[in-house]
Each structure stands twice: as structure tokens, then as C-alpha cells.
DSSP file (Angstrom, degrees, kcal/mol; ACC not computed):
  #  RESIDUE AA STRUCTURE BP1 BP2  ACC     N-H-->O    O-->H-N    N-H-->O    O-->H-N    TCO  KAPPA ALPHA  PHI   PSI    X-CA   Y-CA   Z-CA
    1    1 A M     >        0   0    0      0, 0.0     4,-1.5     0, 0.0     5,-0.1   0.000 360.0 360.0 360.0 -38.1   21.4  -95.2  -30.3
    2    2 A Q  H  >  +     0   0    0      1,-0.2     4,-2.3     2,-0.2     5,-0.2   0.863 360.0  55.8 -67.3 -36.3   24.9  -96.0  -31.6
    3    3 A V  H  > S+     0   0    0      1,-0.2     4,-2.8     2,-0.2     5,-0.2   0.907 105.3  52.1 -64.1 -41.7   24.0  -99.6  -32.1
    4    4 A K  H  > S+     0   0    0      1,-0.2     4,-2.2     2,-0.2    -1,-0.2   0.904 110.3  48.7 -60.8 -41.6   21.0  -98.7  -34.4
    5    5 A K  H  X S+     0   0    0     -4,-1.5     4,-2.4     2,-0.2     5,-0.2   0.913 112.2  47.7 -65.5 -43.5   23.3  -96.5  -36.5
    6    6 A V  H  X S+     0   0    0     -4,-2.3     4,-2.3     1,-0.2    -2,-0.2   0.916 113.3  47.9 -64.9 -43.6   26.0  -99.2  -36.8
    7    7 A L  H  X S+     0   0    0     -4,-2.8     4,-2.4     2,-0.2    -1,-0.2   0.877 111.1  51.7 -65.7 -37.2   23.3 -101.8  -37.8
    8    8 A S  H  X S+     0   0    0     -4,-2.2     4,-2.2    -5,-0.2    -2,-0.2   0.947 113.0  43.4 -63.8 -48.6   21.8  -99.4  -40.3
    9    9 A W  H  X S+     0   0    0     -4,-2.4     4,-2.5     1,-0.2    -2,-0.2   0.863 112.9  53.6 -65.9 -35.3   25.1  -98.7  -42.0
   10   10 A G  H  X S+     0   0    0     -4,-2.3     4,-2.5    -5,-0.2    -1,-0.2   0.908 109.1  48.6 -64.5 -41.2   26.0 -102.4  -41.9
   11   11 A G  H  X S+     0   0    0     -4,-2.4     4,-2.4     2,-0.2    -2,-0.2   0.897 112.1  48.3 -64.5 -41.2   22.7 -103.3  -43.6
   12   12 A I  H  X S+     0   0    0     -4,-2.2     4,-2.3     2,-0.2    -2,-0.2   0.912 112.5  49.3 -65.2 -42.2   23.3 -100.6  -46.3
   13   13 A G  H  X S+     0   0    0     -4,-2.5     4,-2.5     2,-0.2    -2,-0.2   0.910 111.2  48.9 -63.5 -42.9   26.8 -101.9  -46.8
   14   14 A F  H  X S+     0   0    0     -4,-2.5     4,-2.8     2,-0.2     5,-0.2   0.916 111.2  50.1 -63.5 -42.9   25.7 -105.5  -47.1
   15   15 A A  H  X S+     0   0    0     -4,-2.4     4,-2.4     2,-0.2    -2,-0.2   0.908 111.8  48.0 -62.5 -42.1   23.0 -104.5  -49.6
   16   16 A A  H  X S+     0   0    0     -4,-2.3     4,-2.1     2,-0.2    -2,-0.2   0.924 113.3  47.3 -64.8 -44.0   25.5 -102.6  -51.7
   17   17 A Y  H  X S+     0   0    0     -4,-2.5     4,-3.1     2,-0.2     5,-0.3   0.931 112.8  48.9 -62.2 -45.6   28.0 -105.5  -51.6
   18   18 A Y  H  X S+     0   0    0     -4,-2.8     4,-2.4     1,-0.2     8,-0.3   0.895 110.6  51.5 -61.6 -41.0   25.3 -108.0  -52.5
   19   19 A L  H  < S+     0   0    0     -4,-2.4    -1,-0.2    -5,-0.2    -2,-0.2   0.894 116.9  39.0 -63.2 -41.0   24.1 -105.8  -55.4
   20   20 A L  H  < S+     0   0    0     -4,-2.1    -2,-0.2    -5,-0.2    -1,-0.2   0.849 120.7  43.1 -79.7 -34.9   27.6 -105.5  -56.8
   21   21 A A  H  < S+     0   0    0     -4,-3.1    -3,-0.2     1,-0.2    -2,-0.2   0.858 132.1  16.6 -81.0 -35.7   28.7 -109.1  -56.1
   22   22 A R     X  +     0   0    0     -4,-2.4     4,-2.3    -5,-0.3    -1,-0.2  -0.594  66.0 164.9-138.1  72.8   25.5 -110.9  -57.3
   23   23 A P  H  > S+     0   0    0      0, 0.0     4,-2.4     0, 0.0     5,-0.2   0.857  78.2  52.5 -63.3 -35.4   23.4 -108.6  -59.4
   24   24 A N  H  > S+     0   0    0      2,-0.2     4,-2.1     1,-0.2     5,-0.1   0.925 111.7  45.6 -67.1 -42.3   21.2 -111.4  -60.8
   25   25 A D  H  > S+     0   0    0      2,-0.2     4,-2.3     1,-0.2    -1,-0.2   0.888 112.5  51.8 -65.9 -37.9   20.4 -112.7  -57.3
   26   26 A A  H  X S+     0   0    0     -4,-2.3     4,-2.3    -8,-0.3    -2,-0.2   0.911 109.7  49.2 -64.5 -41.9   19.7 -109.2  -56.0
   27   27 A A  H  X S+     0   0    0     -4,-2.4     4,-2.6     1,-0.2    -2,-0.2   0.899 110.6  50.7 -63.8 -40.3   17.3 -108.6  -58.9
   28   28 A T  H  X S+     0   0    0     -4,-2.1     4,-2.4     2,-0.2    -1,-0.2   0.901 110.1  50.1 -63.7 -40.8   15.5 -111.8  -58.2
   29   29 A A  H  X S+     0   0    0     -4,-2.3     4,-2.1     2,-0.2    -2,-0.2   0.910 112.1  46.8 -64.6 -42.2   15.2 -110.9  -54.5
   30   30 A V  H  X S+     0   0    0     -4,-2.3     4,-2.6     2,-0.2     5,-0.2   0.919 112.1  50.4 -66.0 -43.1   13.8 -107.5  -55.4
   31   31 A K  H  X S+     0   0    0     -4,-2.6     4,-2.5     1,-0.2    -2,-0.2   0.913 110.5  49.9 -61.5 -42.4   11.4 -109.0  -57.9
   32   32 A G  H  X S+     0   0    0     -4,-2.4     4,-2.1     2,-0.2    -1,-0.2   0.885 110.1  50.9 -62.7 -39.2   10.2 -111.5  -55.3
   33   33 A T  H  X S+     0   0    0     -4,-2.1     4,-2.2     2,-0.2    -2,-0.2   0.931 111.7  46.2 -64.3 -46.2    9.7 -108.8  -52.7
   34   34 A F  H  X S+     0   0    0     -4,-2.6     4,-2.7     1,-0.2     5,-0.2   0.895 110.9  53.2 -65.0 -39.2    7.6 -106.7  -55.1
   35   35 A D  H  X S+     0   0    0     -4,-2.5     4,-2.4    -5,-0.2    -1,-0.2   0.909 109.5  49.3 -60.3 -41.2    5.6 -109.8  -56.2
   36   36 A S  H  X S+     0   0    0     -4,-2.1     4,-2.3     2,-0.2    -2,-0.2   0.908 111.3  48.6 -64.3 -42.3    4.8 -110.5  -52.5
   37   37 A V  H  X S+     0   0    0     -4,-2.2     4,-2.4     2,-0.2    -2,-0.2   0.923 112.9  47.6 -64.7 -44.3    3.7 -106.9  -51.9
   38   38 A F  H  X S+     0   0    0     -4,-2.7     4,-2.3     1,-0.2    -2,-0.2   0.888 111.7  50.3 -66.0 -38.0    1.5 -106.9  -54.9
   39   39 A N  H  X S+     0   0    0     -4,-2.4     4,-2.4    -5,-0.2    -1,-0.2   0.898 110.7  49.7 -65.2 -39.9   -0.1 -110.2  -54.0
   40   40 A A  H  X S+     0   0    0     -4,-2.3     4,-2.4     2,-0.2    -2,-0.2   0.913 111.3  48.8 -64.7 -42.0   -0.7 -109.0  -50.5
   41   41 A A  H  X S+     0   0    0     -4,-2.4     4,-2.3     2,-0.2    -2,-0.2   0.900 111.5  49.8 -64.5 -40.2   -2.4 -105.8  -51.8
   42   42 A D  H  X S+     0   0    0     -4,-2.3     4,-2.4     2,-0.2    -2,-0.2   0.912 110.9  49.4 -64.5 -42.2   -4.5 -107.9  -54.2
   43   43 A S  H  X S+     0   0    0     -4,-2.4     4,-2.3     2,-0.2    -2,-0.2   0.903 111.0  49.9 -63.5 -41.1   -5.6 -110.2  -51.3
   44   44 A L  H  X S+     0   0    0     -4,-2.4     4,-2.5     2,-0.2    -2,-0.2   0.902 110.0  50.6 -63.5 -41.1   -6.5 -107.2  -49.2
   45   45 A A  H  X S+     0   0    0     -4,-2.3     4,-2.4     1,-0.2    -2,-0.2   0.910 110.6  49.2 -63.7 -42.0   -8.5 -105.7  -52.0
   46   46 A Q  H  X S+     0   0    0     -4,-2.4     4,-1.9     2,-0.2    -2,-0.2   0.904 110.4  51.3 -63.9 -40.2  -10.4 -109.0  -52.5
   47   47 A F  H  X S+     0   0    0     -4,-2.3     4,-0.7     2,-0.2    -2,-0.2   0.935 111.4  46.6 -60.5 -47.6  -11.1 -109.1  -48.8
   48   48 A V  H >X S+     0   0    0     -4,-2.5     3,-0.8     1,-0.2     4,-0.6   0.898 111.3  52.1 -64.9 -39.7  -12.5 -105.6  -48.7
   49   49 A N  H >< S+     0   0    0     -4,-2.4     3,-0.7     1,-0.2    -1,-0.2   0.854 107.5  52.8 -64.5 -33.6  -14.6 -106.3  -51.8
   50   50 A N  H 3< S+     0   0    0     -4,-1.9    -1,-0.2     1,-0.2    -2,-0.2   0.618  94.0  72.2 -78.4 -11.8  -16.1 -109.4  -50.1
   51   51 A L  H <<        0   0    0     -3,-0.8    -1,-0.2    -4,-0.7    -2,-0.2   0.781 360.0 360.0 -71.7 -26.1  -17.1 -107.5  -47.0
   52   52 A T    <<        0   0    0     -3,-0.7    -1,-0.2    -4,-0.6    -2,-0.2   0.471 360.0 360.0 -88.4 360.0  -19.9 -105.7  -48.9
């Protein structure tokens, strides 16, 4: 249980450091993540539409 807590705080700390040290790269990473999620949702919608 303690390891999970340490890893969680470490991840939050790394994300905060990355955001402050390289804001442009962080923005690009977030944009890429959202693009991937939207593309996956679009693909899923197309799949469901083709089932009928």
C-alpha cells in the first residue's frame, strides 16, 4: 500500500516538474493524448454504426 502511495506522489511530482520545465512539450503531449482518445472514440462509433 505504501509503494502505491509513493509511486502516485512521484508521478504527480514528475508531471508538475515536466509541466514547469517544458511547458511546450507538455502541451504537445496532452494534445497528442486527446487526439488519440478522440480518434479511438471515432473508430468505435464507426464500428458500432457498421454493425447495423
